[in-house]
Steps between C-alpha positions, in 0.01 A plus 500: 500500500236465771166336433210741446303579812160332475242755613130424542254790497152513648342833407169669439548543126734502197586870536652425839722235342638755253595743776637238741713346227652843426568548872673162520721588205603821675558327834689203352701650210764228510277204585294329230154392601192337357167644614202267489157641578296241688202726564315620304560233245569609144162448340221721377300422813809530724476137601259321731572724800432826318700822523516782750535473875243222520719289270797562733283398796391173336855417391632555853230281651580222253874526565446487876283195457777326305736582785275350769377844599811708436641654182854450625443122505394481135787268405410480131500878461841561658650194333434658161575865584776681684289802590130581531367854459155563641348820361195679639408866450445695820159619385372151584502621862181692415318193370265258666505126443143519377609728215680199352227249587736347757391339823811546715652202676527497879863615499473771237599849614234773504401707199469793468813603693573836336643784709545872420777566249764631554666321660490212253644249742200505734296336227762280334608345833142394570439376145826305502374311804174432317686368194710274720186371670373384161821300474462348848800698622574759767840596358643511149626149411857446378570568131184715484472871428185706547449776245233748614494827302286776645240550396572312178779405263415803285645722775840343433461558128417867547783550751749334264394705197451837676709497820506881525125553463348678800225241545764228507704682762200573721295180531485287185470189716178630653310571178214259435569503125859613437473392135275800438675835495362727775290789380570869564339478845798299628762724337639772721317374806694605813363207702718192446215276612238649268581275201446202728143592590391354166210728394333341200484827309880524503541157355239576237686818407803298401313221327495675164875544485575151371392417142319177414708192562531404134666830417809464718755264647874458471634328187543163669131505586386449144317165475811320366730652761264429785471137396876470473541631851236259630268775620159620399434804285260627765781498757724705273215732420433569866861602553490711187186678618664579832804643327301700244258643755774628722707630211204709386447631851861615515478675165184676612658627821834601352 
């Protein structure tokens, strides 16, 4: 029996770990693996680097420093892990460094770098270069995988749960908040780009579809189950809210 694959994960938050772990299980059905989240750290304050994209930025800068300026030369990291997954949501392309109280280093790629969506790739290609610049790299280092959902991991959750939904088929990767079910204004729209224009009233129309977080969540997201799985209840709750909001939308449009 082969040794488990040792996978290190650097992500924006605990919800992303839940989804990426499920994706790994689907991609490696016959290969055991152990997933260790390096960032954010598993504490109430999400460790000294914080959570979100700014936490990913600070982790990358530290790792590059350990590797004499390059992530790929971080000997300690790749001595302890077989694979590194770097996660960053594509909506970070619309941010500015100042939003995270970050003074960019000389080699950091430019933010914002967002482009019209679709196509998704115009933005993710630019943001991937920015992420690599934080790591002191111009190309993806060996034994490293970049995971960049557009515009966020919630788009993958919605697509997995409701693959036949019209909004999923049109442009789920271009919605600013795919975890909120689109309101009636996006249903039946003949323009495939219209859901990607992100009018605030449309997002607000769907906001009431998901019940309060404490009222939902899959069974393994009860406090005991969440602790057993090594994930936070808030992470499970976020996924539950996504699922419940879209399920209600489908019932209402049936």
